[in-house]
C-alpha positions in Angstrom: 156.4 96.7 98.9 154.1 93.6 99.5 153.1 94.9 102.9 152.3 98.2 101.7 150.3 96.7 98.8 148.4 94.7 101.1 147.8 97.8 103.5 146.5 99.7 100.4 144.1 97.0 99.4 142.7 96.7 102.9 142.2 100.5 103.1 140.5 100.3 99.6 138.2 97.5 100.8 137.2 99.5 104.0 136.3 102.5 101.9 134.3 100.8 99.5 132.4 99.0 102.4 131.8 102.4 104.1 130.5 103.8 100.8 128.1 101.1 100.5 126.9 101.6 103.9 126.3 105.3 103.4 124.6 104.7 99.9 122.5 101.8 101.0 122.8 98.5 99.5 119.4 97.0 100.3 116.8 96.5 97.6 114.0 98.9 97.3 111.0 97.9 99.3 107.8 97.5 97.5 105.9 99.8 99.9 107.8 102.6 98.2 106.9 101.3 94.7 104.4 103.2 92.5 102.1 101.1 90.5 100.0 102.4 87.5 96.2 102.4 88.0 94.4 99.7 86.1 93.3 100.3 82.5 89.7 99.5 82.2 89.3 99.8 78.5 86.0 97.7 77.9 83.3 99.6 76.3 80.6 97.8 78.3 81.2 98.7 81.9 78.5 96.3 83.4 79.4 95.8 87.0 80.3 99.1 88.9 81.6 102.4 87.7 85.3 103.5 88.8 84.8 106.8 87.0 85.4 107.8 83.4 89.2 108.5 83.6 90.3 105.2 82.3 93.8 105.4 81.3 94.3 105.2 77.5 98.1 105.5 78.1 98.2 101.8 78.9 98.1 101.2 75.3 101.7 102.0 75.1 102.7 100.2 78.4 102.5 101.2 82.0 101.6 105.0 82.3 104.2 106.8 84.4 102.0 110.0 85.0 99.0 108.1 86.5 100.2 106.3 89.5 99.3 105.5 93.0 101.7 104.9 95.9 100.9 101.8 97.7 99.8 101.5 101.1 101.7 98.4 102.1 102.8 98.7 105.7 103.7 95.0 106.3 106.4 94.1 108.8 109.9 94.2 107.2 111.3 91.0 109.0 108.0 89.1 108.0 108.2 90.1 104.3 111.9 88.8 104.0 110.8 85.2 105.0 107.8 85.1 102.5 108.5 83.4 99.1 105.3 84.4 97.8 103.8 87.5 96.0 100.5 89.2 97.0 98.4 92.3 96.2 95.3 93.9 97.6 93.4 96.4 95.4 90.3 98.5 96.2 88.4 98.4 92.8 85.9 101.1 93.5 88.5 103.7 93.9 91.5 102.2 91.9 93.6 102.1 95.0 96.5 99.7 95.7 96.3 99.0 99.3 98.9 96.3 99.6 101.5 94.8 97.5 104.5 92.6 97.8 106.7 91.3 94.8 103.8 92.0 92.5 106.0 93.1 89.6 108.3 90.2 89.8 108.2 87.3 87.2 106.1 84.3 88.3 104.6 81.2 86.7 100.7 81.7 86.7 99.5 78.0 86.6 95.8 78.0 85.9 95.2 81.7 86.5 96.3 81.7 82.9 92.7 80.9 82.1 91.6 84.4 83.0 93.3 85.6 79.9 91.9 82.7 77.9 88.5 83.7 79.0 89.1 87.5 78.3 90.1 86.6 74.7 87.2 84.3 74.2 84.7 87.0 75.5 86.2 89.6 73.3 86.3 87.6 70.2 83.3 85.3 70.3 79.8 84.9 71.2 78.8 82.8 74.2 76.3 81.0 72.1 78.8 79.5 69.6 79.3 75.8 69.4 82.8 74.4 70.3 83.7 70.9 68.8 86.4 69.1 70.6 89.3 67.9 68.3 91.5 65.0 68.9 94.2 67.3 70.3 91.9 68.9 72.8 90.6 65.4 73.9 94.1 63.9 74.2 96.0 66.3 76.4 98.7 63.7 77.4 100.0 65.4 80.4 100.1 63.3 83.6 98.0 64.5 86.5 96.5 67.4 84.6 93.0 68.3 85.4 90.6 67.4 82.5 86.9 67.8 81.9 86.8 64.5 80.1 85.2 65.6 76.9 85.9 63.3 73.8 86.7 64.0 70.2 83.5 65.2 68.5 81.8 66.5 71.5 80.0 69.7 71.0 79.4 72.1 73.6 78.3 75.9 73.8 81.2 78.2 74.5 79.6 79.8 77.4 79.2 76.3 79.1 82.8 75.5 78.3 84.0 78.8 79.7 82.4 77.8 83.0 84.1 74.3 83.0 87.3 76.3 82.4 86.8 78.8 85.2 85.0 76.7 87.8 86.7 73.2 87.5 89.9 74.5 85.7 89.8 71.8 83.0 92.9 72.1 80.8 91.3 70.5 77.9 88.7 73.1 77.8 91.4 75.6 77.3 92.8 73.7 74.3 89.3 73.4 72.8 88.6 77.2 73.2 92.0 78.0 71.9 91.5 76.1 68.7 87.9 77.4 68.3 88.9 81.1 68.5 92.3 80.9 66.6 92.5 77.5 64.8 95.4 76.4 66.9 97.0 76.8 70.3 100.0 78.7 68.9 98.0 81.4 67.1 95.8 81.8 70.2 98.8 82.4 72.3 99.7 85.2 70.1 96.4 86.7 70.5 96.5 86.3 74.2 99.9 88.3 74.3 98.3 90.9 72.1 95.4 91.4 74.4 97.7 91.4 77.4 99.6 94.2 76.0 96.4 96.3 75.1 95.5 96.3 78.8 98.9 97.2 80.2 99.9 93.5 81.1 103.4 94.3 79.4 105.3 91.7 81.5 103.1 88.7 80.5 104.2 86.0 77.8 102.0 83.2 77.4 102.6 80.1 75.2 99.3 78.0 76.0 95.7 78.7 77.1 95.8 76.5 80.3 98.9 77.4 82.2 100.7 73.9 82.6 104.3 74.6 83.1 106.5 76.0 80.4 109.6 78.2 81.1 108.5 80.5 78.4 105.0 80.9 80.0 105.3 83.7 82.7 103.7 86.9 84.0 103.7 88.9 87.1 101.0 89.2 89.9 100.2 92.7 88.8 99.7 91.6 85.3 97.2 89.1 86.5 95.4 91.8 88.5 95.2 93.9 85.3 93.7 90.9 83.4 91.3 90.2 86.1 90.2 93.9 86.4 89.2 93.9 82.8 87.2 90.7 83.2 85.1 92.0 85.9 83.4 94.3 83.4 81.7 91.2 82.0 78.6 90.1 83.7 78.9 86.6 82.3 82.3 86.2 84.0 80.9 87.6 87.3 78.0 85.2 87.4 80.3 82.1 86.4 83.0 82.7 89.0 80.3 83.1 91.6 79.0 79.6 91.2 80.3 76.7 93.5 79.5 74.3 90.9 78.0 74.0 87.4 76.2 71.6 85.0 76.9 71.8 81.4 75.0 70.2 78.7 76.7 69.0 75.5 76.2 66.6 72.5 78.6 63.7 71.9 79.9 62.7 68.6 76.9 60.2 68.0 74.4 63.0 68.7 73.5 61.9 72.1 72.5 64.7 74.6 74.8 64.4 77.8 75.7 66.5 80.8 78.5 66.9 83.3 78.7 68.6 86.7 81.8 70.3 87.8 82.7 71.6 91.5 84.6 74.8 92.0 88.3 74.5 92.9 87.8 77.5 95.1 88.1 76.1 98.6 86.1 79.0 100.2 83.1 77.8 98.4 83.1 74.3 100.0 83.8 75.4 103.4 87.4 74.2 103.7 88.3 77.7 104.6 86.3 80.2 106.3 85.5 83.6 105.1 86.0 86.6 107.6 82.9 88.4 109.0 82.0 91.3 107.0 83.1 89.9 103.7 81.3 88.4 100.8 83.2 86.5 98.2 82.0 87.0 94.7 84.6 84.5 93.0 87.9 84.1 91.4 90.4 81.7 89.9 92.8 79.2 91.4 96.0 77.7 90.1 98.4 75.2 91.2 101.7 73.8 89.6 105.0 72.6 91.2 106.7 75.6 89.5 104.0 78.2 90.2 103.0 77.0 93.7 99.4 77.6 95.1 97.8 80.7 93.5 94.5 82.4 93.9 93.1 85.7 92.4 89.7 86.7 94.1 87.0 89.3 93.9 85.1 90.0 97.1 83.2 93.0 98.7 82.7 94.3 102.2 79.4 95.1 104.1 79.8 98.7 103.1 79.6 97.9 99.5 83.3 98.4 98.6 84.8 95.8 96.0 88.4 94.5 96.2 90.6 92.3 94.1 93.1 90.2 96.2 95.7 87.9 94.9 98.5 85.6 96.3 100.9 83.7 94.2 103.6 81.0 94.8 102.4 79.9 98.2 104.0 76.7 99.3 100.7 75.1 100.5 96.8 75.7 100.4 97.0 76.6 104.2 99.4 79.4 103.5 97.6 80.4 100.3 94.2 80.7 102.0 95.6 82.0 105.3 97.2 85.0 103.5 94.0 85.6 101.6 92.1 85.7 104.8 94.5 88.1 106.2 94.0 90.4 103.3 90.3 90.2 103.6 90.4 90.8 107.3 92.5 93.9 106.7 89.7 95.6 105.0 86.7 94.0 106.7 84.5 96.6 108.6 84.9 96.4 112.3 81.8 95.4 114.3 80.6 98.1 116.6 
């Protein structure tokens, strides 16, 4: 009896393995994935026109009927060894050129500040004055990048957004959140509401700066949607294109002061070389232990085509910028 039972079990196991082999047990590759076109719902389309068919169905999530099949043809064996996500999008034609793991959950680090900026631009005037509170000026997180403003310092919102985007000051994020919504918690709720409106339905943020929290997450594709919405604002484009900025402010005693901030984008200081035929407009960096090294970038080629590229969770700056260069080279016009 025992021998017959063992034989039957062995046969069943073989049958199941054979069925798995026929049916396929490998995960679906991203180059078979369909991704919805970006919802570009801003009323003021100030940079370039991608047409008038902006997809209002994103108001209820990703639209299933307006999709584009990705053109990712990366080598399968190479993909399996990569622990990061990346995407390449041709903005002028709303085309997904490459995507890898772009809908998987990630920690965004300081690319969070893109949504912080979008909320501020939608709900405030750039000329408004922001006053630093005790909370904003005492972040209390070891190693976190801070602009160094003190309690009572007053700065124009437009200048503070420059410090947020260019230098990635986390204290600037707190000050902006409190200015817009009165508290970080209320601002985070507003961030998530705005994310939903533009189709970033897999995003949940709990702070305006991106310092790690397990409940603070998104996807690379959602960051693309947020970035794609921001490029409709000329003020955003002019800010991210600057390698540095000088901001003026008034301290608590009424003294006029200024600070200069250098960009965290390592293409701007020449650490990494931009490929021939490509002009970088600007972008946003982010780095934490959990998120890895991250970068979302807007650039154009010599033919006038505009692209968004993004890399998340790279293990080093070399890998991050190396992959970004590879993405740019893939669309760079070939010299004759």
